[in-house]
Each structure stands twice: as C-alpha cells, then as structure tokens.
C-alpha positions in Angstrom: -46.1 25.0 -63.9 -49.7 26.2 -63.1 -52.1 23.7 -61.5 -54.7 24.1 -64.4 -51.9 23.3 -67.1 -50.5 20.2 -65.2 -54.2 19.1 -65.2 -54.9 19.5 -68.8 -51.3 18.0 -69.7 -52.2 14.9 -67.5 -55.7 14.6 -69.3 -54.1 15.0 -72.5 -51.3 12.3 -71.8 -53.9 9.9 -70.5 -56.1 10.4 -73.5 -53.1 10.2 -76.0 -52.3 6.8 -74.0 -55.9 5.4 -74.2 -56.1 5.8 -78.0 -53.0 4.4 -78.8 -54.0 1.4 -76.7 -57.6 1.0 -78.1 -56.6 1.7 -81.9 -54.0 -1.4 -81.3 -56.9 -3.7 -79.7 -59.2 -2.8 -82.5 -56.8 -3.8 -85.0 -56.2 -7.1 -83.8 -59.6 -7.7 -82.5 -60.9 -10.1 -85.2 -57.9 -12.2 -84.8 -58.1 -12.2 -81.3 -61.6 -13.1 -80.9 -61.2 -16.1 -83.3 -58.3 -17.3 -81.4 -59.6 -16.4 -77.9 -62.7 -18.5 -78.0 -61.3 -21.6 -76.9 -58.7 -20.3 -74.3 -59.2 -21.1 -70.7 -56.0 -19.2 -69.1 -54.7 -20.0 -65.7 -55.3 -16.9 -63.6 -52.8 -18.0 -60.8 -50.2 -18.1 -63.5 -50.8 -14.9 -65.0 -50.8 -13.6 -61.4 -47.2 -14.9 -61.1 -46.3 -13.7 -64.5 -47.5 -10.2 -63.5 -45.3 -10.3 -60.1 -42.3 -11.3 -62.5 -42.6 -8.2 -64.3 -43.3 -5.9 -61.3 -40.1 -7.5 -59.5 -37.9 -6.4 -62.7 -39.7 -2.6 -62.3 -38.5 -3.1 -58.5 -34.8 -3.7 -59.5 -34.7 -1.3 -62.2 -36.0 1.5 -59.6 -33.8 0.5 -57.1 -30.8 0.8 -59.4 -31.9 4.1 -60.8 -31.9 5.3 -56.9 -28.5 4.1 -56.4 -27.2 6.1 -59.5 -29.1 9.3 -58.1 -27.1 8.6 -54.7 -23.9 8.5 -56.6 -25.0 11.8 -58.4 -25.5 13.7 -55.1 -29.6 13.8 -55.5 -31.0 10.9 -53.6 -34.8 10.3 -53.7 -37.1 8.3 -51.4 -38.5 4.9 -52.7 -42.1 6.5 -52.9 -40.9 9.4 -54.9 -38.9 7.3 -57.1 -41.4 5.1 -58.0 -43.8 7.6 -58.5 -41.3 9.5 -60.9 -40.4 6.5 -62.7 -44.2 5.3 -63.4 -45.4 8.8 -64.6 -42.4 9.3 -66.8 -42.5 5.8 -68.5 -46.0 6.9 -70.0 -43.7 9.1 -72.2 -42.6 5.9 -74.3 -46.1 5.8 -75.8 -45.7 8.9 -77.4 -43.4 9.1 -80.7 -39.9 9.9 -80.2 -37.7 8.2 -77.3 -37.1 11.8 -75.2 -40.2 12.2 -73.8 -40.2 9.9 -70.9 -36.8 11.4 -70.1 -38.0 15.0 -70.0 -40.7 14.1 -67.7 -38.1 12.3 -65.2 -36.2 15.5 -65.4 -39.2 17.7 -64.6 -40.7 15.4 -61.9 -37.3 15.4 -60.1 -36.9 19.1 -59.6 -40.6 19.2 -58.5 -39.6 16.5 -55.9 -36.4 18.5 -54.9 -33.7 16.7 -56.7 -31.4 17.9 -59.4 -33.0 17.8 -62.8 -29.4 17.5 -64.3 -28.9 14.6 -62.0 -32.5 13.0 -63.0 -31.6 13.4 -66.6 -28.1 12.4 -66.8 -29.0 9.2 -64.6 -32.1 8.4 -67.0 -29.8 8.5 -70.1 -27.1 6.1 -68.5 -30.1 3.9 -67.2 -31.1 3.6 -70.9 -27.9 2.8 -72.5 -27.1 0.0 -69.6 -30.4 -1.3 -70.3 -29.8 -1.8 -74.2 -26.4 -3.2 -73.4 -27.7 -5.7 -70.8 -30.7 -6.7 -73.1 -28.4 -7.5 -76.0 -26.2 -9.4 -73.7 -29.1 -11.6 -72.5 -29.9 -12.3 -75.9 -26.4 -13.2 -76.9 -26.4 -15.9 -73.9 -30.1 -16.9 -74.1 -30.3 -17.3 -77.6 -27.0 -18.3 -78.4 -28.1 -21.4 -80.3 -31.0 -21.2 -83.0 -31.9 -17.5 -82.6 -28.5 -16.3 -83.4 -27.9 -18.7 -85.8 -31.2 -17.8 -87.7 -30.9 -13.9 -87.3 -27.4 -12.9 -88.3 -28.4 -9.1 -87.9 -29.6 -9.8 -84.2 -26.2 -11.9 -83.6 -24.1 -9.1 -85.1 -25.9 -6.3 -82.8 -25.8 -8.7 -79.7 -22.0 -9.2 -80.4 -21.0 -5.6 -81.1 -23.0 -4.5 -77.9 -21.2 -7.2 -75.9 -18.0 -6.1 -77.0 -19.0 -2.2 -76.2 -20.3 -2.9 -72.8 -17.0 -4.7 -71.8 -15.2 -1.5 -72.8 -17.9 0.6 -70.9 -17.4 -1.6 -67.6 -13.6 -1.1 -68.0 -13.2 2.6 -69.0 -16.6 4.1 -68.5 -16.1 6.6 -65.8 -13.2 7.7 -67.7 -15.0 7.9 -70.8 -17.9 9.8 -69.0 -15.9 12.4 -67.5 -13.7 13.2 -70.9 -17.1 13.3 -72.9 -18.6 15.8 -70.3 -15.3 17.9 -70.5 -15.1 17.7 -74.5 -18.8 18.8 -75.0 -18.2 21.7 -72.3 -15.2 23.2 -74.3 -17.0 22.6 -77.5 -19.9 24.7 -76.2 -17.9 26.9 -74.4 -19.6 26.3 -70.9 -18.1 25.5 -67.7 -18.3 21.7 -67.2 -21.1 20.5 -64.8 -20.5 18.5 -61.8 -19.2 15.1 -63.1 -20.7 12.4 -60.2 -18.0 9.8 -59.1 -19.5 6.8 -60.9 -17.1 4.2 -60.1 -16.1 1.0 -62.0 -18.2 -0.9 -59.5 -21.3 1.1 -59.5 -21.5 0.4 -63.3 -21.1 -3.3 -63.1 -23.7 -3.3 -60.4 -25.8 -0.9 -62.5 -25.4 -3.6 -65.5 -26.2 -6.6 -63.3 -29.3 -4.8 -62.1 -30.4 -4.4 -65.6 -29.8 -8.0 -66.6 -31.7 -9.2 -63.7 -34.6 -7.0 -64.7 -34.6 -8.4 -68.3 -34.2 -11.8 -66.7 -37.9 -10.9 -64.4 -39.4 -9.8 -67.7 -38.4 -12.6 -69.6 -39.2 -15.3 -66.9 -42.6 -13.3 -66.7 -43.4 -13.7 -70.3 -42.6 -17.8 -70.4 -45.2 -18.0 -67.4 -47.9 -15.6 -69.2 -47.3 -17.7 -72.6 -48.0 -21.0 -70.6 -50.6 -19.6 -68.4 -52.3 -18.1 -71.5 -52.2 -21.0 -74.0 -52.1 -24.1 -71.6 -48.5 -25.3 -73.6 -45.3 -23.9 -74.4 -43.5 -21.2 -72.8 -42.6 -21.5 -69.1 -39.3 -20.7 -67.6 -37.1 -21.5 -70.5 -34.2 -19.6 -72.6 -36.2 -19.5 -75.2 -38.9 -17.4 -74.1 -36.2 -15.2 -72.5 -34.5 -15.0 -75.9 -37.5 -13.9 -78.3 -39.1 -11.7 -75.7 -36.1 -9.6 -74.9 -35.1 -9.4 -78.7 -38.2 -8.2 -79.9 -38.4 -5.6 -77.1 -35.5 -4.5 -78.2 -36.6 -4.3 -82.0 -39.8 -2.4 -80.7 -37.7 0.2 -78.7 -35.1 0.9 -81.4 -38.0 1.7 -83.8 -37.7 5.3 -82.4 -40.8 6.9 -83.9 -43.3 4.2 -83.1 -45.0 5.0 -79.6 -43.7 2.0 -77.3 -42.7 0.1 -80.3 -46.5 -0.9 -81.2 -46.6 -3.1 -84.1 -43.0 -3.6 -84.2 -42.4 -5.6 -81.4 -45.4 -7.7 -82.1 -44.1 -8.7 -85.8 -40.9 -9.4 -84.3 -42.1 -11.5 -81.5 -44.6 -13.4 -84.1 -41.8 -13.9 -86.7 -39.4 -15.2 -84.0 -41.6 -17.7 -82.5 -42.9 -19.4 -85.7 -39.2 -19.1 -87.6 -38.0 -20.7 -84.4 -40.7 -23.4 -84.5 -41.7 -22.2 -80.9 -45.5 -21.8 -81.7 -47.8 -22.0 -84.9 -48.9 -19.2 -86.5 -52.2 -18.8 -84.7 -50.7 -19.2 -81.4 -47.9 -16.9 -81.9 -50.3 -14.0 -83.4 -52.2 -14.5 -80.1 -49.6 -14.8 -77.9 -48.0 -11.5 -79.6 -51.2 -9.3 -79.2 -52.2 -10.8 -75.9 -48.8 -10.2 -74.4 -49.0 -6.4 -75.6 -52.0 -5.9 -74.0 -50.9 -7.4 -70.7 -47.8 -5.6 -70.8 -49.4 -2.4 -71.5 -51.7 -2.4 -68.8 -48.8 -3.5 -66.4 -46.8 -0.5 -67.6 -49.3 2.2 -67.7 -51.7 1.3 -64.8 -49.0 2.6 -62.4 -48.4 5.8 -64.0 -52.1 6.5 -64.5 -52.5 5.6 -60.7 -49.8 8.1 -59.9 -50.7 10.8 -62.4 -53.2 12.8 -60.5 -50.5 13.4 -57.6 -47.5 13.5 -59.9 -46.8 17.3 -58.7 -44.7 16.1 -55.6 -44.3 18.3 -52.8 -40.9 19.9 -52.7 -38.5 18.6 -50.1 -35.7 20.4 -48.8 -32.5 19.9 -50.5 -29.8 17.8 -48.4 -26.4 17.0 -48.3 -25.3 13.5 -48.4 -22.0 11.6 -48.1 -22.4 10.7 -51.8 -22.3 14.5 -53.0 -23.4 17.8 -52.4 -26.8 19.2 -52.2 -29.1 18.7 -55.0 
C-alpha cells in the first residue's frame, strides 16, 4: 500500500472515530453537565481503575501472541501491541469485521502470516465472548440472572458450548477447515496444532481479562461517585453483561448507546444505583473506556506500517 494512501486512511479513521465520540458526548452533554456539577472524583482511584483496564489489555495481547506462536507466526511484544491497539480502532466503524481485517493487514506488514493473524483473531473473539458469558453466569448467579431470563439463557447456553469447545475444540476446528476446503474445492490450509490445554489457557486468560475490566469498572464507579461500586461481583456482572450486549449489536460502532442503555437499565433494575447516578456512570464510563481504547491506537497509528522482519522458523511451526 502506498504511503500516501496509508496516511489518508489513517487520517480518515482518526477523524471518523473522533466524530463518533464527539457526537456521543454532545448527545449526553446536558445530563452529564447537570449531574457532574457536584462530583469530586478520586484521581488516584481513576488511575487504579485505568491500570486494571490496561492489565486486561496486556493479558489479551499475551494470549493472542501465544495463539500466534501455536500457529507458527510469532510476533515480538511491541509489534503485537501495536497491531492489537491499531486494529481495535476498527470497532468504531459499523460492522465487526474491520478489526480483524486491519489485524491481518498489519500482521502481514510485520512479516507474520495474515492467515494466522485472521484465524487467531477470530478464535480470540469467540473465546472472549464465551469467557464473558461465563463470567456473567458466575458473577450474576443471583439477582442479575434471575431478573433477566434472556441473559440467563444466553449465559447457560454459552457455558455449555464452551465446555464442548474445550473438550472437542481441536477436532472440531480441523473438521470444519477440511469440510470448508472440500466445499470450496480448494486445498486445505495449514491447520494449527491447537491443543486442548492451549484452549484452556486461552479461555482462562480471557476470563482473567474480563475480571480485570470488571474490577476496573467497580473502582472507577466508586472513584467517580464516592459511593457504590468497588470490587464486587455486582460491578463485574453488570459491566460484563452490558459490554456483551453492546458488542452483539453488530451494526452499532463500538456498541455506542446500546451498552450505556443496558448498563443504566441493569444498575437501576437491580437497585445498584439511583437513575441519576446510573445515567452519569454509564456516560462517564463510556468516555473513560473509549479514551483508554482509542488513545493507544491513535498513538501507534502514525507508525502502524511496521518494518518487515524476515520470516523465521520456530519449533511451533513452519516459517510465517
């Protein structure tokens, strides 16, 4: 891709993301202004909450690198972090495929296999969803699942499918790839040797990341309002459930509006916060999390065309 085209693309992406965020803030501004007048947030608490979120990012990037090594296309930590954060900007474009597409392109520029990058990103996304619903099933085993039967049904179904995936995932993956190749009349691509233990580790890493996000949200909640929240199963459950609902709204960029509506409704219906506090917390947490999501990507974006490295062979697989 020519340098001029890459530069124009980066400017376009940054402008589109800024427009989405500004539009959301403007829509919520009046309520935020009125409710925020009496706030006296704890800045150390906000720093701790942000550190929890970045800890979750670190765990997920490490899990993705592990999956790439299994696939025979390892990436150094810096390159993997750059690709992860820049491709994550794609979630603010309608549709859910742009992050995966950007990850494949950037991985290829870094010298890794785009097939490995795409395949590993899809597996990470599926495992992340499964881990999220598992966290909801455990953390929301009381009031949340009792009050919302659809969430309970989705959580139970996902946990059951997750157990099947952990037990039979490698065999099912190989069968699916071979069946698709026969159907398309194409030779089967190299199938990574993903063991059951690798899937268990991947699932555990994603559960740990969801817990880090939930703890961060609870700390943010208490730091912002001075009451409520904290490290609790309730904060973990409502955060994770609302995030998943926002993600599953496929045509909404970044789940904007959907996640906030769900979070506000959960907080009020479960008597965790009064309506004014719930609305303020939903809006403020969206701004906080959006900044934490897009700021690293925008920092990495100007240099996202990575210097190619020479493909290497590793004990985990052939040359990338």
